[in-house]
N, C-alpha and C positions, 0 to 999 in steps of 0.2 A: 485241184481239189475234187475229190470224187463226189458224185451226186447220189443222194438216197431219196427215195420216195416213202413219205409217210402218209398212210391212209387212215383218216380218223373216222371211225364208224363205231358200231356196237362192240366190234373187236377190231384189233389193229394188226396190220400185216406189214413186214419190213422186207424189201427185196434189195438185196446187195449185188451190185453189178460187178464190182472189182474185188472185194473182199472186206471182212471186218477187221479193222485195225483201230484201236483205241489207245492213245498215248497215256501212260501211267502218270505222266506229270501234269495232265490237264484235267480240268473237272469233267467227269464223265456224265454224259446225258442220262446213263441208266441208273446212276447212284443217287439221283435227286429224288427224294421221297414225294409220294402222291402225284408224280408227273402223269404216270399211266395208271392211275387207280381205276379199278372196276373195268379193266380192259385186258383181254388175253393177247399174248405177244407171240408171234411166230417168226423165228429168224430163219432166213433161207439165203444160202450162199450159191449163186449160180450166175453164169454168163450166158445169155440167150440172145442171139441176134435175129435179124430179118423179120422185123415186126412191122405191119402196116396199120395205120389208124382205120378204124371202121366204126360205124354206128351200131353194128351188131354186138350182142353181148361179148364184152372183152372182160372176162368174169373176174373182175377184182373181188366181188362179193362172194363168188362160189367158193373160194378157199375159206373165207370166213365162215360160211354156213356149214362147211364139210368137216370132217375129221379124218381125211385121208392121209395116208403116209406122206412123208416129205417128198419121196420121189414123184408121186402123183400130183402132189400139190404144185411143184415146180413146173410141171408141164402145162399147168393151167394159168400161170402167172407170168406173162411175158413183160419184158421191160417196155418203156414208153416208146422207143424208136431204136434206131440202129446204133446210136452211140450215147452213152450216158452223159457225155460232156456238151452235147449239142443242145442250145437253148430250145430248139424245136420240140424237145421232149415234153416240155410243159406249155409251150405256146399253142399246141393243138390238143391240149387236154380236154377242151369243150367238146371234142368229137367222140370221146369215150363214153361208154355206157356205164353209169354208176354215179352215185351222188357224193363220193368221198371228197374230202379236201386235200389239195396237194400242197405239201410242205417239203422244202429242200433244206438239206444241211450237209456238211462235210464231216468225214471220219476224223480228220486230223484236228479240227476245231469244233467239237460237238456242242460246245457252249453257244455257238452262233447258229440261229434258225432263220431261214429265208422264206417268207410268204409271198409267192408271186402273184401278180394281176394277170389272170388268164385271158381277160378281154383285150388287152392292149400290151404291145411290146415296148411302148414308149414310157410306161410307168415302171420304174425300178422296183425290184422286190422289197418288201419291208423286212428289215434286219431286226431280230429280237435277240437279246442277251439272256441266256438261261441263268436264272439265279434261284434262290430258295423259295421265292414267291411265284415262280412261273407255273402256270397251270394250263390244262387243256382248254378251259373256258376263256382265258385271255387269248390264247392261240386261235380260238373260234372267232373271237371278236375282231381281231386283226384281220382274219380272212374275210369276214363279212364286210368289213369296212372298205377293203380293197376291191372285192369282186361284187358288192352290192350295186355299184355304179357301173352300168354297162357302156357307157360313153357313146350312146346313140348307135350302138351296133344293131342291125336289124334283127328282129324276131318274126319268124313266119306265124301268121294267124289265119286260119281259114274256118268259117267264112268271116269276113270283116266288111262292115259298111262304111263306106267313105264319107257318108253324111251323117255319121254317129254324133249324137250330142246327148250327154249324160246330165244336163241341167234342164230344168222345165220353166219356161216362161211362155207368155202369150206370143212373144215374137218369134220363137224357135220351135213351137210345138209340132210343126210338120216335119221336123228332123227326128230320126229313129232313136229310141232309146231301148237298147237290148241289154238285159242284165248281164248275160255271159260275156257280151263284148265289151261292155262297161267295166266289168272286172278286170279284163286285160289292159284296157285303156288306163285304168287306175294303176295297174303294175307299171305300165310304161312311164308314167309320170314319177312314181316313187323310185324306180330303178334306172330311169333315164335310158330307155332303148326306143328304137323306132320300130313302127309295125309295118310289116310287109305281108301281103295276101298271098304272095307266090312262095311256095315251098322250094322251088328249084334255085332261088337266089344263092349264089355261091358262098358268100360270107355270113349267112344267117348263123347266128349262134345257138339258137333254140327254135322250137317249133310248138305250136298249140293247134289243136283241132277240136272245135266246139260242136256241140248239139249233134253228135254222131249217134245214129241208131245201130245198135250192135247186131251183127251176125257172125256166123262162124268164120267167114273169110276175112272180113276187115279186122276181127279181134284177133285172129292169128297173125295177120300182117303187122298189126300195131304192137302186139306183144314181142314177136320176133324182131321188130325193127327198133327195139329199145325204148318203147313208149309205155308210160303208166297212166292209169285212170285216176284223176284227181277230183272228180265231180261226177256224182250219179243223181239223176233227177227222175222220179217216178211221176209219170204223167197219166193219171186216170182219165177215161173217157166217159162222159155223162150225157144225158139228154134232158131237154126241156120241151114242153109243149106250148105252141103258140096258137092262141084262139082268140075269140072276140070277148070284148067286155060285156057283162050282162047289162040289160037295159037300165037297171037302177043305178049303174056306174057311169051313165052317159048324160050329157046335157047339164043344164043349170041344177037339176036335182042332185047330180053327183058332187057339185060344188057345196050345196047346202046339207048334204047327208050327214057329215061327221057330228054336228051339233044341232041341238033342238033349237026352237025359236027363242026361248028365254036367254039361251046361252049366247046366241048371236047378237041380241040386244045389248046384253052386258059387255060383250067384247067391243061392240061399236061404241058404247058409251066411254069405255076406258080408253079407247083410241083417241076420242075427241078431247077427254080430259088431259091425256098426256101431251097432246098437241098444244092445248092451251097453256100447260105449265111450261112447255118449251118456248112459246112465244113471250111469256112473262119474263123469262130469264134473259131475253134479248133486249138491246137497247131500243130498237124500232121493229115494227112489225109490218111485213109486206104480204099482200095476197098471195103471190106465187110462191113465196117462202113457206107460208102456212100450208098450202096444198102439198108441197114437197115433204114438209115434215110430217103431215098426215099420212101420206103414202109410205114413207119410211117407217113410221111407227106401226102402221097396219101390217106391213110386210114382215117386220121383226116379231110381232105378237103372233101372227098367223103361221109363220113357217118355224116359229120357235128357234130362231137363229139370229146372230148378229153378223156383222161383216167378216168376222174371222172364223165363221162356222161353229161358233161355240153355242151349245144348247143352253137355253136359259132355264128350261124346266128339267130338273134332274131327279124330282121325286117320282112317285107313282101317278100315273095318269088317271084322274078320277072321273073323267067325263064318260058317261055311258054311251057306248056306241052300239049301234045295231048289228046283230050277228048275221053276217051274210055268208053263205055257203058258195064255195067255188064249183064250177062245173066238174063233172066226173070225167077224168081223163086217164090214160094210161100212166101207171107210176113204176112199173118194172118192164124190163126188157120183153118178157113173155107177153104181157099185156099189149105193149107197143107193136109187137109182130102180129098179134091177133087182130089188132084194130086196123091194120092195112093203111095206116097213115103215112103219107110221104116223109122220108127222112133225108134231110139235107145236112151235109157236112163240108166245111171249107178248110179244114186244117191241112197244111201243105208242109213240104220239107224239101231240102236240096239233095240232089244225088249225082253221082258220076257214073256214066255208063260208057266205059271204053275209054273216053277222053275227059279231060277236065272240062267241066261246064259250070259257069256261073249263072244262077238263076235269080231273077229279080223277084224279091218278096212282094214288091208293089204290084208286079203283073200277076203273080200266082196266088197272092192272098189278099192284098189290100183291095185292089180293083174288083175281084170277084165278090168280095164282101159288099163293096159300094153298089155294084150291080144288083146283088141280092136284095139289099135294103131298098134300093129304088124300086125294084119289082114289088116288093111287099107293100111299100107306101102307095104305089099306084095300082095295087091288086092285079098285076099283070101275071100271066102264067109263066112259070120257069121252064126253060127248054134246054135240054142237054142230050147229046147223042140221039137226036131225032126223036126224043120222047119228052113230053111236056106234061106239067101237072099244075092245077091252080094253087095259088097261094092265098086267095081271099078267103078261104075256110080255114080249117084246123090242120096244123101239120106239126112236125117234130124236127128239132135241130139237135144233132149228135155230134159233139166235138170234144177235143181236149178240154178240160174244165176251164182253163183261163180263156181260150177262144171262145167257148160257149157263154162265159160270163160278159165278154165283151159284146157278143152279138145280142144277147138278150137285154143287155143294159141299153144298147141303141134302140131296140124295138120299143122298150118302155119309154124311152125319151121321146120317140116319136108319137106315143100315145095311140089310143084306138085299138090296142091289142093287149091281151092279158097273157102273161107268161107264168106257166106253172112248172116248177122245177120238179123233177121226178124224185123218188126216194134216194137218199145217200148211197152211193156205190150201187146205182141202179142198173149198171151194166158190168159184165165180167171183162170188159176191154180195158186194156191199159198198155202203155209201151214205155220203155225206159230209154232216155238218152244219156250219154256220158261225154265228158270233156276230157281229152287226153293232152299229154305233153311229154316231151323228151325227158327221160330219166337221165339228167346229167348233173353237173356240179351246181347248177342253178336251181335245182328242184327244191332243196331245203330252204333256200332264200325266198322263193316264190311262195313256197307253202306257208312260210311264217307270216308273210304279208297277206295272203289270201285268208289265213285263219284270223288275223286281226280284223280284216274287212267284214267277214261273216259274224264275228262277235259283236261288232258295233251295230249290226243291223242295217248297214247301208245297202246291202244287196237286196234286202227285202223292200226297202224303200224304192230302189230302182224298179222292182216289179210293179209296185203300185203306180209310180210315175209312167211306166210304159203302158198300162192300162188306160190311165187317164189321157194321156197324149193320143193313144190310138182311137179313143172314143171322140175326142175334140177333132181329130184328123178326119175321121169318117163323117162327122156333121159338117166339117168344112167342105169336103169334096162333094157332098150332096147338096151343097148350097143352102145350108140350114143356118140362119143367123144365130141360132141358139148355142152354137159352139163357143161363142165368147162367154156367154152366161155360165155354161157347164164348166168350162175351164176355169173361170174366175172362182167359182164355188168350190172347186175340187183342188185348187192349186196348192202345193206344199212348198216348204221353204226350198229354194233352188240351191243346187250344189254346182260350183264352178268347176268345170274340167276343160280338157283340151277341145277346141272347137275345130271341126274339119268342114271342108267345103260340102255343100249339100249337092248330091248328084240327082238331078230331076230326071224323071221318066216321063215320056209323053203319054197322056191318058189314052190317046186314040191308037196306040200301038199294043194295048193291053187286051188280052183275051179272057174269057170267062172259063174257069175251071171248077166244076162242081161235081161231087160225087154223091150219088143218092142210092137207096136201097128200096 
């Protein structure tokens, strides 16, 4: 039985290796109404041999996009391999560039359509019988059901953290939660594939490269290598000023400042009254229990929150507060440069220089941040490249906005410092990262799943969880007991995903990398 390749895309191409022969006594595939509606058909009769599989453009789509004559079109559409009857023709289909679906059928029995499983030769093709209700949508559904399960075939992912954990609890907050990698981990659970960080693995069926900073060289290599960009992230760079609190914000006066004396008396009276009502509702009253209830009621009323971080006061705040002006600091890049304030930045990225090199995020990002925070807490001068400057005064932090928010949040938690953010878009600096993948038959399947993931808002939740876990992790590494309080106040509903073994890095092997201007 002769084999034919059907490519389902915006337009459809048919390549006949032996010849077109339709029996007049059988139901013809071409006479069925609406089977190929809204598709252009090109019939090409040719026998071309000596074809080698490659990841480089094997331009199935070129003929669809072009309006070349038949002679030129034939030269750009090779058969799948040396012989059309060899099963290897479609078993190696994952090595070809293009997202088309592979459908097999015979000329003598065009009413039978075979949908192969590309990822495994152990699963037989699905046989469909053409009838009047047959449509391309049903054919696509059969294809997705067979090829949506990758049967634990390896997929290369770079970079990938072995200690990745995409759920957040107090017990595993020290494990990394990276939204880009959690997205691929989610794909691996849905489509049942294993993750390998090494691109050179022989039987890898696809490949992802995450958080790539584009330049002319790598963009050309990726595009020529049959890879497509599926995610672009714009990362603006901003700065904030770290200075000291004014004297009226310090000491007991800062605690009493928000309310006047009559307001404090009323609040204290209501705390006592609510505590008494709680004791009356109990069968028996104990002294320690009364003190515990009083502390809990006071905490709820003063912090305007309950155990689930739900604000009790939703209306307008009618308490008159004194108007306090912030110190004058630079709010634009020009003012920052003229002020001669030290500028600290800690944002880092991974790179390859000649050879593949895996860099530890803990060493190049986490530990430098911990060392920076420790120096700020102890008012120790920062030193880098034999140049030091004091941090006990006013200085600036300039980073990618998410890293900047993390650092300023930690400085606020440690107290004693005032953080003033500059104007929105206060620097002209920004950079773009993109995530890329092979453009193969899995691209539409992965794209559909990732689209659903983004529409549900799960990816945005991962970003928030990453920030909260990183904050608690920094507090933990600086031996600050407040990390439990911070984490419990900020905790979200956990999502259960695949758990991997945490890879620990010794802190004494980490070095400090700081860049300043």
